[in-house]
C-alpha positions as CSV (number, residue, x, y, z in Angstrom):
1,M,5.0,-18.9,-2.2
2,S,3.8,-16.9,-5.1
3,A,3.2,-13.2,-4.6
4,S,-0.4,-13.7,-5.4
5,D,-0.8,-16.6,-3.0
6,F,-2.8,-15.8,0.5
7,D,-0.3,-14.1,2.8
8,S,-1.1,-14.9,6.4
9,E,1.5,-12.4,7.7
10,L,-0.2,-9.6,5.8
11,E,-3.3,-10.5,7.3
12,D,-2.1,-10.4,11.0
13,L,-0.3,-6.9,10.3
14,W,-3.6,-5.7,8.8
15,K,-5.4,-6.9,12.0
16,R,-2.7,-5.2,14.3
17,S,-2.7,-2.0,12.8
18,A,-5.7,-0.9,10.5
19,G,-8.1,-3.5,12.1
20,R,-7.2,-2.3,15.6
21,L,-7.6,1.3,14.5
22,M,-11.3,0.5,13.0
23,A,-12.5,-1.5,16.1
24,A,-11.1,0.2,18.9
25,E,-9.9,3.7,17.5
26,V,-6.2,2.9,18.4
27,F,-3.3,4.0,16.3
28,D,-0.3,2.0,16.8
29,A,2.4,3.6,14.6
30,A,5.0,0.7,15.0
31,A,2.1,-1.7,13.7
32,F,1.4,0.6,10.7
33,S,5.2,0.9,9.8
34,D,5.5,-2.8,9.9
35,L,2.5,-3.2,7.5
36,L,3.8,-0.7,5.2
37,S,7.2,-2.3,5.1
38,H,5.6,-5.7,4.4
39,L,3.3,-4.2,1.8
40,R,6.4,-2.7,0.0
41,E,8.1,-6.0,0.1
42,K,4.9,-7.4,-1.6
43,A,5.0,-4.7,-4.2
44,E,8.6,-5.8,-5.2
45,A,7.4,-9.4,-5.6
46,I,4.2,-8.5,-7.4
47,K,6.1,-6.4,-10.1
48,A,7.2,-9.5,-11.5
49,E,4.2,-11.2,-11.7
50,H,1.2,-10.6,-14.2
51,V,-1.4,-10.6,-11.7
52,V,-2.1,-8.7,-8.5
53,S,-3.3,-10.3,-5.2
54,K,-6.8,-9.2,-4.3
55,Q,-5.6,-9.4,-0.8
56,V,-2.9,-6.9,-1.3
57,L,-5.4,-4.5,-2.9
58,H,-8.0,-5.0,-0.2
59,C,-5.2,-4.4,2.5
60,I,-4.2,-0.9,0.9
61,L,-7.7,0.3,0.4
62,W,-9.2,-0.6,3.8
63,T,-6.0,0.8,5.6
64,V,-6.8,4.0,3.7
65,K,-10.5,3.8,4.6
66,A,-9.6,3.0,8.5
67,I,-7.2,6.0,8.5
68,E,-9.8,8.5,6.7
69,G,-12.6,7.1,9.0
70,A,-10.9,7.5,12.4
71,R,-12.0,10.2,14.5
72,S,-8.8,11.0,16.1
73,L,-5.4,10.5,14.7
74,P,-1.8,11.8,15.2
75,R,-0.3,13.9,12.8
76,D,1.9,11.0,11.3
77,A,-1.2,9.1,10.0
78,M,-1.9,11.4,7.2
79,P,1.7,10.8,5.4
80,L,1.1,7.1,5.9
81,R,-2.2,7.1,3.9
82,D,-0.3,9.0,1.3
83,D,2.3,6.4,1.1
84,L,-0.4,3.8,0.8
85,Y,-1.8,5.7,-2.3
86,V,1.6,6.1,-3.8
87,L,2.3,2.2,-3.3
88,L,-1.1,1.5,-5.0
89,D,0.0,3.9,-8.0
90,L,3.2,2.0,-8.3
91,I,1.5,-1.3,-8.2
92,A,-1.1,-0.3,-10.7
93,V,1.7,0.5,-13.2
94,G,3.8,-2.7,-12.6
95,E,6.5,-1.0,-10.5
96,A,7.7,-1.3,-7.2
97,P,9.1,1.3,-4.5
98,S,12.8,0.5,-5.8
99,D,11.9,1.9,-9.2
100,R,11.3,5.4,-7.9
101,S,13.4,8.0,-6.7
102,Q,12.6,9.5,-3.1
103,G,9.6,11.9,-3.7
104,S,8.5,10.8,-7.2
105,T,5.1,9.0,-7.7
106,A,3.9,6.9,-10.4
107,S,2.2,10.0,-11.9
108,D,5.6,11.5,-12.3
109,D,6.3,9.1,-15.3
110,P,6.7,10.9,-18.4
111,S,4.9,8.2,-20.5
112,V,1.5,8.4,-18.4
113,E,1.7,12.3,-18.9
114,S,2.2,11.9,-22.8
115,G,-0.4,9.6,-23.1
116,E,1.9,6.7,-24.4
117,W,1.4,4.3,-21.3
118,S,-1.6,2.0,-21.5
119,P,-2.6,-0.8,-19.0
120,A,-1.5,-4.2,-20.0
């Protein structure tokens, strides 16, 4: 299966985490953790491809919207939102979590700051 193919497991993980948060205002930390782990795996696979799955982008963006739009969340939800933004940054520059040291982001890349980086 190509990283850009439809991923039914991703859809299921999204429904159990962000979908449930949007529909019932229930934050299931384990479901969100599973979703983030799967998205990190997808980012590793996407890195080798020249296209990015719209499903992956949709999942990341709507998960962030679900977290930001929820009325009441535990404190561990906002770092999750931040992790999703970092993951989106990495995917956008053709990298994956394994390419970065702990605590760095895509914007830490010196080629981005110097203006040398350009989209492919």
